C-alpha positions as CSV (number, residue, x, y, z in Angstrom):
1,M,3.7,-6.4,11.7
2,D,5.2,-3.9,9.3
3,N,5.3,-0.1,9.9
4,E,2.5,0.6,7.4
5,T,0.1,-1.8,9.2
6,K,1.1,-0.4,12.6
7,T,0.4,3.2,11.4
8,K,-2.9,2.3,9.9
9,K,-3.9,0.6,13.2
10,R,-2.8,3.6,15.2
11,I,-4.9,5.9,12.9
12,A,-8.0,3.7,13.2
13,T,-7.6,3.4,17.0
14,E,-7.2,7.2,17.4
15,L,-10.2,7.9,15.2
16,G,-12.2,5.4,17.3
17,K,-11.6,7.7,20.3
18,Y,-13.2,10.7,18.6
19,P,-16.6,9.8,17.1
20,E,-17.1,13.5,16.2
21,G,-14.1,13.1,13.8
22,L,-10.7,14.6,13.4
23,T,-9.0,16.6,10.7
24,I,-5.9,15.1,9.2
25,I,-3.8,17.8,10.9
26,D,-5.4,16.9,14.3
27,L,-4.8,13.2,13.6
28,A,-1.2,13.8,12.6
29,S,-0.6,15.9,15.7
30,R,-2.1,13.3,18.1
31,L,0.0,10.6,16.5
32,G,3.3,12.6,16.3
33,I,3.6,12.3,12.5
34,S,3.5,14.8,9.7
35,R,0.4,15.8,7.9
36,Q,1.8,14.4,4.7
37,T,2.4,11.0,6.4
38,A,-1.1,11.0,7.9
39,S,-2.6,11.7,4.4
40,R,-0.5,8.9,2.9
41,Y,-2.1,6.4,5.3
42,V,-5.7,7.9,5.5
43,L,-6.3,7.8,1.7
44,P,-5.9,4.0,1.4
45,L,-8.0,3.5,4.6
46,I,-10.8,5.5,2.8
47,S,-10.5,3.2,-0.2
48,E,-10.6,0.1,2.0
49,G,-13.9,1.4,3.6
50,I,-12.4,1.8,7.1
51,I,-12.5,5.6,7.3
52,K,-15.0,8.0,5.8
53,I,-14.5,11.7,5.2
54,R,-17.1,14.5,5.7
55,K,-16.4,18.0,4.4
56,I,-17.4,20.8,6.7
57,G,-16.6,24.2,5.2
58,P,-12.9,24.1,4.3
59,A,-12.2,21.2,6.8
60,K,-12.4,17.5,6.0
61,L,-13.2,15.4,9.0
62,C,-12.1,11.8,9.2
63,Y,-14.3,9.3,10.9
64,L,-13.9,5.6,11.7
65,K,-16.7,3.9,9.7
66,K,-19.0,1.8,11.7
67,Q,-18.4,-1.9,11.1
68,G,-21.0,-4.5,10.2
69,K,-23.1,-2.2,8.0
70,K,-21.7,-3.5,4.7
71,S,-23.1,-7.0,5.1
72,G,-26.5,-5.7,6.1
73,K,-26.2,-6.9,9.7
């Protein structure tokens, strides 16, 4: 498994622990990576439908998207 895949899995795992969501800064801090690095991995995860973003005031909260809803199950 390459570093990109490992980092994406770590992000998804961490977001799974916080159903109320985390900002990218909080996520980066919890994973020990920079904000820029976290953003670089979060954006593709949003495009892949794994993470969703909700804007609350100036903050953007990242959430792990619930699985199984795409197929109508």
